C-alpha positions in Angstrom: 25.8 27.1 18.1 24.6 24.3 20.4 24.3 21.3 18.1 23.3 17.7 18.8 26.0 15.1 18.1 25.4 12.7 15.2 23.2 15.0 13.1 24.8 13.4 10.0 23.3 10.0 11.2 19.7 11.3 10.9 18.8 9.6 7.6 15.5 8.5 6.2 14.3 5.1 7.2 11.2 5.6 5.0 12.4 5.4 1.3 8.8 5.3 0.1 8.0 8.6 1.9 4.7 7.3 3.2 4.8 8.1 6.9 3.4 11.2 8.7 6.1 13.8 9.0 6.5 13.5 12.8 6.8 9.7 12.6 9.3 9.7 9.8 11.4 12.3 11.8 11.2 10.2 15.0 12.2 7.1 13.0 15.1 8.9 11.3 16.3 10.2 14.7 16.1 6.9 16.7 17.6 5.1 13.7 20.7 7.2 14.0 20.9 6.3 17.7 20.3 2.5 17.7 20.7 -0.3 15.1 17.5 -1.9 16.5 15.1 0.8 15.2 13.7 -1.7 12.7 12.0 -3.5 15.6 9.5 -0.7 15.4 8.2 -2.2 12.2 6.7 -5.4 13.6 3.1 -4.1 13.0 3.9 -2.6 9.6 1.6 -5.0 7.7 -1.3 -3.2 9.4 -4.8 -3.4 8.0 -5.6 -2.7 4.4 -9.2 -2.0 5.4 -7.9 0.9 7.5 -6.0 2.2 4.5 -9.2 1.8 2.4 -11.2 3.8 4.9 -8.6 6.6 5.1 -7.8 7.0 1.4 -11.1 6.1 -0.3 -13.9 6.9 2.2 -12.2 10.0 3.7 -10.1 11.1 0.8 -7.0 11.3 3.1 -3.4 11.7 2.0 -0.8 9.1 2.9 1.0 11.5 5.3 -2.2 11.9 7.3 -2.7 8.2 7.9 -2.1 7.1 11.5 0.1 4.1 10.8 0.1 1.4 13.6 3.8 1.6 13.8 6.3 4.1 15.3 4.1 5.1 18.2 5.1 6.2 21.7 4.5 2.7 23.3 6.8 1.0 20.8 9.4 3.7 21.1 9.3 2.9 24.8 10.0 -0.7 24.1 13.0 0.5 21.9 14.3 2.3 24.9 13.2 5.9 24.1 10.9 8.2 26.1 8.9 10.9 24.3 8.0 14.0 26.3 5.2 16.1 25.0 4.7 19.7 26.0 1.7 20.5 23.8 1.4 24.1 22.6 3.8 26.7 24.0 4.3 30.4 23.3 7.4 31.8 21.6 9.0 32.9 24.9 8.7 29.4 26.4 10.0 27.8 23.2 13.1 30.1 23.1 13.9 29.6 26.7 13.5 25.8 26.7 15.2 25.1 23.4 18.8 25.6 24.7 18.1 23.4 27.8 16.9 20.4 25.7 19.6 20.8 23.1 22.2 21.1 25.9 21.0 17.8 27.3 21.5 16.2 23.9 17.8 16.0 23.0 16.1 17.2 19.8 13.0 19.3 19.8 10.0 18.9 17.6 7.2 21.4 16.9 4.5 22.0 14.4 4.1 25.2 12.4 2.6 26.3 9.1 5.0 25.2 6.4 4.4 28.2 4.2 6.2 30.5 6.7 9.5 28.8 5.8 11.0 29.9 2.4 12.6 26.6 1.8 9.3 24.9 2.1 7.6 27.3 -0.3 10.3 26.6 -2.8 9.8 22.9 -2.4 6.0 23.0 -2.7 6.3 25.0 -5.9 8.8 22.5 -7.3 6.6 19.5 -6.6 3.3 21.0 -7.6 1.6 21.2 -4.2 -1.9 22.7 -4.5 -1.9 26.3 -3.4 -4.6 25.7 -0.8 -2.4 23.2 0.9 0.6 25.6 1.4 -0.5 26.6 4.8 -0.8 23.0 6.3 1.1 22.3 9.4 4.4 20.4 9.3 6.5 18.9 12.0 9.9 20.6 12.3 12.9 18.9 13.9 15.4 21.2 15.7 18.9 19.9 16.2 20.8 23.1 17.0 20.5 26.8 17.8 22.5 29.9 18.3 21.5 33.5 19.2 20.7 34.2 15.5 19.9 30.8 13.8 18.1 27.5 14.3 19.4 24.3 12.8 16.7 22.2 11.3 16.9 18.7 9.8 14.3 18.2 7.1 13.6 16.0 4.0 12.5 18.4 1.3 15.2 17.1 -1.1 14.0 15.5 -4.3 14.8 12.1 -2.9 13.2 12.9 0.5 16.5 12.4 2.2 17.2 14.3 5.4 19.7 17.1 5.4 20.6 20.0 7.9 19.7 23.6 7.1 19.7 26.8 9.1 17.0 29.4 9.3 17.1 32.7 11.1 15.2 33.2 14.4 13.5 36.0 12.5 11.7 33.4 10.3 10.3 31.8 13.5 9.4 35.1 15.2 7.8 36.6 12.1 5.7 33.4 11.5 4.6 33.3 15.1 3.6 37.0 14.9 1.4 36.2 11.9 -0.4 33.1 13.2 0.5 32.6 16.9 -2.3 30.1 17.5 -0.8 27.7 14.9 2.8 27.9 16.0 4.7 25.7 18.4 1.9 23.1 18.7 2.7 19.5 19.4 6.0 20.4 21.0 8.0 17.3 22.1 11.4 15.9 22.7 12.8 12.4 22.9 15.6 10.8 24.9 17.2 7.3 25.0 16.9 5.8 28.5 17.6 2.0 28.0 18.4 -0.8 25.6 15.6 -2.4 23.6 13.2 -4.6 25.4 13.4 -7.6 23.0 11.1 -9.8 25.1 8.6 -7.0 25.0 8.8 -6.7 21.2 8.5 -10.5 21.0 5.3 -10.5 23.0 3.9 -7.6 21.1 4.7 -9.2 17.7 3.0 -12.4 18.7 0.0 -10.5 19.9 -0.1 -8.7 16.5 0.0 -12.0 14.6 -2.7 -13.5 16.7 -5.1 -10.8 15.6 -3.8 -10.4 12.0 -6.7 -11.0 9.5 -6.7 -9.5 6.1 -8.2 -10.4 2.7 -6.2 -7.7 0.9 -9.3 -6.7 -1.2 -7.8 -3.2 -1.4 -5.7 -4.3 -4.3 -8.9 -5.0 -6.3 -10.4 -1.6 -5.3 -7.3 0.2 -6.6 -7.5 -1.6 -9.9 -11.2 -1.0 -10.3 -10.8 2.8 -9.7 -7.8 3.5 -11.9 -9.8 5.1 -14.8 -12.2 7.1 -12.8 -9.5 8.6 -10.6 -7.4 9.5 -13.6 -10.4 11.4 -15.0 -11.6 13.1 -11.8 -8.6 13.8 -9.5 -6.9 17.2 -10.2 -3.6 16.5 -8.4 -1.9 13.1 -8.8 -0.7 12.9 -5.2 -4.3 13.2 -4.0 -5.6 10.1 -5.9 -6.8 7.5 -3.5 -5.0 4.7 -5.4 -1.7 6.6 -5.4 -1.9 7.2 -1.7 -3.0 3.6 -0.9 -0.2 2.0 -2.9 2.3 4.4 -1.4 1.2 3.2 2.1 1.2 -0.4 1.0 4.6 -0.3 -0.6 6.1 1.7 2.3 4.7 -0.6 5.0 5.9 -3.7 3.2 9.4 -2.3 2.7 9.6 -1.5 6.4 8.3 -4.9 7.5 11.1 -6.5 5.5 13.5 -4.6 7.7 11.9 -6.0 10.8 12.0 -9.5 9.4 15.8 -9.2 8.9 16.2 -9.1 12.7 14.1 -12.2 13.3 14.4 -16.0 13.2 11.9 -16.2 10.4 13.3 -18.4 7.6 14.5 -17.4 4.2 11.3 -18.4 2.4 9.2 -15.9 4.5 11.7 -13.1 4.2 12.1 -13.7 0.5 8.4 -13.7 0.0 8.0 -10.3 1.7 11.0 -8.9 -0.2 9.3 -9.8 -3.5 6.0 -8.2 -2.2 7.8 -5.0 -1.2 9.5 -4.8 -4.5 6.4 -5.4 -6.6 4.3 -3.0 -4.5 7.0 -0.3 -5.0 7.0 -0.9 -8.7 3.2 -0.8 -8.9 3.2 2.3 -6.8 5.4 4.1 -9.3 3.4 2.8 -12.2 0.0 3.9 -10.8 1.5 7.3 -10.0 2.7 7.6 -13.6 -0.7 6.4 -14.9 -2.6 8.9 -12.9 -0.3 11.7 -14.0 -0.9 10.9 -17.6 2.7 9.9 -18.2 3.7 7.0 -20.5 2.9 4.0 -18.4 1.4 0.6 -18.5 -2.2 0.3 -19.4 -4.9 0.0 -16.8 -5.3 -3.7 -17.6 -1.6 -4.4 -17.2 -1.6 -2.6 -13.8 -4.7 -4.6 -12.7 -2.9 -7.9 -13.5 0.0 -6.8 -11.4 -2.3 -5.8 -8.5 -4.0 -9.2 -8.7 -0.6 -10.9 -8.6 0.3 -8.8 -5.6 -2.9 -9.7 -3.7 -2.2 -13.4 -4.3 1.4 -13.1 -3.0 0.2 -11.2 0.1 -2.3 -14.0 0.9 0.3 -16.7 0.6 2.9 -14.9 2.5 0.6 -14.0 5.4 -0.3 -17.7 5.8 3.4 -18.7 5.8 4.3 -15.9 8.2 1.6 -16.8 10.8 2.2 -20.6 10.5 6.0 -20.2 10.9 5.8 -17.9 13.8 3.5 -20.3 15.7 6.3 -23.0 15.4 9.2 -20.8 16.5 10.2 -21.0 20.2 11.7 -17.6 19.8 11.3 -15.1 17.0 13.7 -12.4 18.1 17.3 -13.1 19.2 18.3 -12.5 22.8 20.5 -9.7 23.7 23.7 -11.8 23.7 22.9 -14.0 20.8 22.9 -11.6 17.9 20.6 -12.4 14.9 
């Protein structure tokens, strides 16, 4: 079997499991290649209004939200090029796979997840709605032989990545059933340079210059706790559950970016507390919506109010401190 080196280094960098599947795969892969992957998180604070529109106005799940971090431009700043081939047929996929793997590059493609037995078992285990079984998922290929394909996926209970092999017959049979939905969004990635730290510095300062947020979403989540519990059939579809997962996940990743910067301890500690509280409240809202023993709605609302206040204070500290720093990111030869 042709297998990429360092498959064991492909580990989740998204402990809150809030990113779109392709983005979390890209992040896990580049994180195994460079210690600077956390620089991708400089825009992780994002816009809570965008989360509101996605989760509440459109009823979208967290994994379908287009986060403003881990995109192709920022991957370029990190030193990685993403090559997209779009949709290909089975013959082209088979012929090209060995070439890319031989060059040390992973291959990504989309396909219906219910064609893969391990995904069916996972969806049954976690209570996925039957009508969602056939949704597309991004698959990460890290090896192949004449009979098998080596995938790396995160269907473990803790959402950690692990390698598994599936037979070529799984891919060929699935393609025969729904060829128009197979091998879409095909892509590969390769590392071509060291991180452009000056580029990240400029991008981060531009982000802060336009950063405006009142964090009203925390109030919206609290106001809708009871009605969502009574009306949403599946817990993971509740807008409050999805919103808090996105908020907790983004704050956790932003803390990882801050650790590489010259921001002071008060700012980094403030966001560490925000990430911790957001994660706790995310778990509690999920338990509340699932009807499990949990805090009351009023107790959760008080926590959300506290979190909004912390966000407002921390954002002011962050922007003011950055304005006074001659450099935010270390130079290549200075370390942190």
